[in-house]
MMTF fields as JSON, N, C-alpha, C and O atoms, coordinates in Angstrom:
{
  "mmtfVersion": "1.0.0",
  "mmtfProducer": "UNKNOWN",
  "numBonds": 283,
  "numAtoms": 284,
  "numGroups": 71,
  "numChains": 1,
  "numModels": 1,
  "chainsPerModel": [1],
  "groupsPerChain": [71],
  "chainIdList": ["A"],
  "bondAtomList": [4, 2, 8, 6, 12, 10, 16, 14, 20, 18, 24, 22, 28, 26, 32, 30, 36, 34, 40, 38, 44, 42, 48, 46, 52, 50, 56, 54, 60, 58, 64, 62, 68, 66, 72, 70, 76, 74, 80, 78, 84, 82, 88, 86, 92, 90, 96, 94, 100, 98, 104, 102, 108, 106, 112, 110, 116, 114, 120, 118, 124, 122, 128, 126, 132, 130, 136, 134, 140, 138, 144, 142, 148, 146, 152, 150, 156, 154, 160, 158, 164, 162, 168, 166, 172, 170, 176, 174, 180, 178, 184, 182, 188, 186, 192, 190, 196, 194, 200, 198, 204, 202, 208, 206, 212, 210, 216, 214, 220, 218, 224, 222, 228, 226, 232, 230, 236, 234, 240, 238, 244, 242, 248, 246, 252, 250, 256, 254, 260, 258, 264, 262, 268, 266, 272, 270, 276, 274, 280, 278],
  "bondOrderList": [1, 1, 1, 1, 1, 1, 1, 1, 1, 1, 1, 1, 1, 1, 1, 1, 1, 1, 1, 1, 1, 1, 1, 1, 1, 1, 1, 1, 1, 1, 1, 1, 1, 1, 1, 1, 1, 1, 1, 1, 1, 1, 1, 1, 1, 1, 1, 1, 1, 1, 1, 1, 1, 1, 1, 1, 1, 1, 1, 1, 1, 1, 1, 1, 1, 1, 1, 1, 1, 1],
  "groupList": [{"groupName": "UNK", "atomNameList": ["N", "CA", "C", "O"], "elementList": ["N", "C", "C", "O"], "formalChargeList": [0, 0, 0, 0], "bondAtomList": [1, 0, 2, 1, 3, 2], "bondOrderList": [1, 1, 2], "singleLetterCode": "X", "chemCompType": "L-PEPTIDE LINKING"}],
  "groupTypeList": [0, 0, 0, 0, 0, 0, 0, 0, 0, 0, 0, 0, 0, 0, 0, 0, 0, 0, 0, 0, 0, 0, 0, 0, 0, 0, 0, 0, 0, 0, 0, 0, 0, 0, 0, 0, 0, 0, 0, 0, 0, 0, 0, 0, 0, 0, 0, 0, 0, 0, 0, 0, 0, 0, 0, 0, 0, 0, 0, 0, 0, 0, 0, 0, 0, 0, 0, 0, 0, 0, 0],
  "groupIdList": [1, 2, 3, 4, 5, 6, 7, 8, 9, 10, 11, 12, 13, 14, 15, 16, 17, 18, 19, 20, 21, 22, 23, 24, 25, 26, 27, 28, 29, 30, 31, 32, 33, 34, 35, 36, 37, 38, 39, 40, 41, 42, 43, 44, 45, 46, 47, 48, 49, 50, 51, 52, 53, 54, 55, 56, 57, 58, 59, 60, 61, 62, 63, 64, 65, 66, 67, 68, 69, 70, 71],
  "secStructList": [7, 7, 7, 7, 7, 6, 6, 2, 2, 2, 2, 2, 2, 2, 2, 2, 2, 2, 2, 2, 2, 2, 2, 2, 2, 2, 2, 2, 7, 7, 7, 7, 2, 2, 2, 2, 2, 2, 2, 2, 1, 1, 7, 2, 2, 2, 2, 2, 2, 2, 2, 2, 2, 6, 6, 6, 7, 7, 1, 2, 2, 2, 2, 2, 2, 2, 2, 2, 2, 2, 7],
  "xCoordList": [8.58, 9.855, 9.972, 9.655, 10.284, 10.549, 12.201, 12.901, 12.364, 13.688, 13.993, 13.682, 14.655, 14.835, 16.195, 17.215, 15.973, 17.628, 18.134, 17.373, 19.776, 19.848, 19.791, 20.342, 19.202, 18.642, 17.153, 16.804, 16.196, 14.896, 14.847, 14.026, 16.07, 15.931, 16.281, 15.85, 17.064, 17.573, 16.459, 16.576, 15.295, 14.604, 13.5, 12.826, 13.282, 12.57, 12.823, 11.981, 14.119, 14.96, 14.447, 13.734, 14.975, 14.817, 13.317, 13.25, 12.377, 10.796, 10.443, 10.114, 10.567, 10.671, 11.105, 10.574, 12.538, 13.741, 12.516, 12.359, 11.829, 11.218, 10.172, 10.039, 9.138, 8.042, 8.365, 7.636, 9.509, 9.839, 10.324, 10.006, 11.119, 11.859, 10.47, 10.439, 9.311, 7.953, 7.534, 7.425, 7.286, 6.634, 7.297, 6.709, 9.171, 9.633, 9.628, 9.604, 9.64, 9.196, 7.914, 7.788, 7.238, 5.858, 5.966, 5.644, 6.369, 6.337, 7.093, 6.604, 8.641, 9.353, 10.144, 11.003, 9.754, 10.315, 11.35, 11.615, 11.808, 13.283, 14.195, 14.455, 14.63, 15.963, 17.089, 17.32, 17.785, 19.184, 19.995, 19.579, 21.101, 21.318, 22.276, 22.189, 22.938, 23.548, 22.4, 22.819, 21.443, 20.575, 20.272, 20.141, 20.029, 19.264, 20.547, 20.306, 21.707, 22.616, 22.944, 23.451, 22.296, 22.668, 21.545, 21.603, 20.33, 19.012, 19.113, 18.303, 20.006, 20.311, 21.029, 20.935, 21.918, 22.704, 22.052, 22.851, 20.652, 20.071, 19.356, 19.063, 19.347, 18.858, 17.333, 16.78, 16.923, 15.356, 14.728, 14.086, 15.418, 14.625, 15.13, 14.672, 15.916, 15.997, 15.103, 14.524, 14.808, 13.907, 12.413, 11.932, 11.772, 10.59, 10.395, 9.292, 11.584, 11.589, 11.418, 10.573, 12.099, 12.266, 10.718, 10.209, 9.892, 8.554, 7.745, 6.589, 7.768, 6.925, 7.319, 6.405, 8.664, 9.132, 9.215, 9.577, 8.805, 8.566, 7.321, 7.443, 6.34, 5.175, 4.906, 3.918, 6.124, 6.501, 7.182, 7.006, 7.794, 9.001, 8.037, 6.997, 8.658, 7.887, 8.992, 8.739, 10.134, 11.25, 12.383, 12.389, 13.283, 14.554, 15.512, 16.129, 15.667, 16.221, 15.679, 16.38, 14.706, 14.113, 14.809, 15.624, 14.666, 15.292, 16.57, 16.868, 17.776, 19.135, 19.44, 20.463, 18.147, 18.574, 18.212, 18.753, 17.215, 16.861, 18.219, 18.699, 18.546, 19.641, 21.257, 22.168, 21.163, 22.314, 22.273, 23.272, 20.794, 20.804, 21.232, 21.62, 21.186, 21.607, 23.131, 23.58, 23.917, 25.263, 26.01, 27.19],
  "yCoordList": [36.834, 37.047, 37.9, 38.958, 37.975, 38.815, 38.731, 37.864, 40.332, 40.509, 41.493, 42.675, 40.675, 41.172, 41.613, 40.952, 42.795, 43.393, 42.989, 42.644, 43.074, 42.865, 43.894, 43.628, 45.266, 45.936, 45.651, 45.899, 45.067, 44.843, 43.75, 43.563, 42.814, 41.316, 41.663, 41.074, 42.643, 43.05, 43.643, 43.292, 44.456, 45.271, 44.159, 44.395, 43.115, 42.019, 41.207, 40.804, 41.004, 40.231, 41.189, 40.821, 42.221, 43.278, 43.219, 42.487, 43.472, 42.911, 41.8, 41.822, 40.711, 39.647, 39.541, 38.989, 40.469, 39.907, 40.751, 40.342, 41.913, 42.809, 42.337, 42.217, 41.926, 40.624, 39.278, 38.726, 38.91, 37.756, 37.977, 37.151, 39.097, 39.775, 40.068, 39.963, 40.467, 41.129, 39.916, 39.856, 38.646, 37.645, 36.883, 36.33, 36.95, 35.838, 36.99, 36.386, 37.992, 38.992, 38.458, 37.747, 38.738, 38.209, 36.475, 36.209, 35.622, 34.303, 34.164, 33.418, 34.807, 34.12, 35.294, 35.001, 36.343, 37.651, 38.331, 38.071, 39.069, 39.925, 38.836, 37.693, 39.475, 38.789, 39.654, 40.863, 38.429, 39.282, 39.873, 39.395, 40.851, 41.411, 40.03, 39.85, 39.412, 38.231, 37.331, 36.711, 37.365, 36.458, 37.21, 36.8, 38.63, 39.703, 39.455, 39.545, 39.174, 39.646, 38.014, 37.918, 36.986, 35.962, 35.44, 34.576, 36.434, 36.551, 37.663, 37.818, 38.168, 39.405, 38.808, 39.199, 37.699, 37.098, 35.901, 35.261, 35.352, 34.229, 35.139, 36.302, 34.269, 34.359, 34.382, 34.045, 34.882, 34.968, 33.233, 32.712, 32.921, 31.284, 30.716, 29.607, 31.256, 30.512, 31.264, 30.788, 32.727, 33.679, 32.84, 32.534, 32.524, 31.636, 30.702, 30.478, 29.731, 28.339, 28.743, 28.164, 29.784, 30.021, 30.882, 30.878, 31.632, 31.816, 30.787, 31.177, 29.849, 28.584, 27.953, 27.659, 27.653, 27.055, 27.614, 27.032, 28.96, 29.787, 29.366, 29.362, 29.093, 28.851, 27.776, 27.789, 26.551, 25.714, 26.288, 25.756, 27.214, 27.79, 28.084, 28.735, 27.488, 28.311, 29.168, 29.696, 29.126, 29.605, 30.188, 29.907, 30.907, 31.311, 30.069, 30.262, 28.967, 27.586, 27.062, 26.238, 27.389, 26.702, 27.621, 27.155, 28.598, 29.691, 29.423, 29.502, 28.977, 28.744, 27.287, 27.038, 26.273, 25.06, 25.119, 24.446, 26.083, 26.259, 26.764, 26.298, 27.712, 28.449, 27.39, 27.368, 26.742, 25.701, 24.767, 24.58, 23.993, 23.232, 23.921, 23.225, 25.32, 25.689, 25.593, 25.197, 25.773, 25.391, 24.15, 23.937],
  "zCoordList": [9.004, 9.8, 10.454, 9.91, 11.392, 12.634, 13.266, 13.788, 12.836, 13.266, 14.544, 14.687, 15.361, 16.915, 17.368, 17.565, 17.475, 17.579, 18.983, 19.887, 19.119, 20.459, 21.322, 22.39, 21.234, 22.072, 22.531, 23.685, 21.489, 21.803, 22.661, 23.558, 22.226, 23.008, 24.743, 25.734, 24.67, 26.15, 26.821, 27.996, 26.68, 26.752, 27.127, 28.13, 26.502, 26.651, 27.827, 28.629, 27.842, 29.042, 30.533, 31.466, 30.348, 31.452, 31.681, 32.668, 31.436, 31.483, 32.315, 33.502, 31.446, 32.09, 33.686, 34.65, 33.492, 34.862, 36.147, 37.297, 35.553, 36.698, 37.016, 38.234, 36.252, 36.723, 37.51, 38.335, 37.11, 37.625, 39.044, 39.899, 39.386, 40.76, 41.694, 42.92, 40.815, 41.555, 42.596, 43.821, 41.127, 41.687, 42.814, 43.743, 42.514, 43.51, 44.865, 45.937, 44.963, 46.485, 46.962, 47.958, 46.404, 46.89, 47.51, 48.667, 46.719, 46.771, 47.77, 48.618, 48.158, 48.934, 49.962, 50.794, 49.75, 50.458, 49.645, 48.471, 50.259, 50.156, 49.304, 49.679, 48.036, 47.618, 47.724, 47.711, 47.848, 48.655, 47.298, 46.243, 47.181, 46.321, 45.342, 44.127, 46.1, 45.568, 44.494, 43.517, 44.733, 43.836, 43.071, 41.917, 43.362, 42.486, 40.995, 39.791, 41.596, 40.643, 39.352, 38.234, 40.369, 39.521, 38.478, 37.603, 38.974, 38.127, 36.848, 35.934, 37.022, 35.797, 34.863, 33.7, 35.227, 34.259, 33.609, 32.925, 33.635, 33.168, 31.424, 31.147, 30.914, 29.189, 29.673, 30.72, 28.552, 28.207, 28.801, 29.713, 27.61, 27.923, 29.414, 29.689, 30.309, 31.944, 32.593, 33.57, 32.104, 32.739, 32.847, 33.938, 31.56, 31.322, 31.882, 32.379, 31.985, 33.096, 34.208, 34.89, 34.728, 36.427, 36.455, 37.575, 35.345, 36.119, 35.842, 36.008, 35.558, 35.79, 37.025, 37.795, 37.407, 38.574, 39.843, 40.866, 39.71, 40.433, 41.757, 42.982, 41.012, 41.445, 42.461, 43.195, 42.47, 43.208, 44.743, 45.839, 44.524, 45.706, 47.061, 47.162, 47.853, 49.151, 50.162, 51.245, 49.522, 50.376, 49.574, 48.375, 50.016, 49.322, 48.831, 47.783, 49.418, 49.335, 47.965, 47.378, 47.498, 46.318, 45.491, 44.695, 45.532, 44.62, 44.273, 43.081, 45.456, 45.467, 44.68, 44.043, 44.909, 44.638, 42.747, 41.869, 42.618, 41.279, 40.367, 39.333, 41.06, 40.166, 40.264, 39.436, 41.348, 41.344, 40.197, 39.503, 39.912, 38.732, 37.456, 36.518, 37.346, 35.934, 36.042, 34.966, 36.788, 37.006, 36.384, 36.662]
}
């Protein structure tokens, strides 16, 4: 049984977020501060889903549409 504390989960989330931001920047270009804020609010599960989805993105509009589906 693995015990994950909140600070460990936050560290995992921050690590995933950092990688996803790098991949998004490479895929679609500079990410606006507004979009970065939205990304920071995503859960670990949502970040993992985004990591897969971003492979199909070709521009910022694709990211915006993906984020809107979450709401």
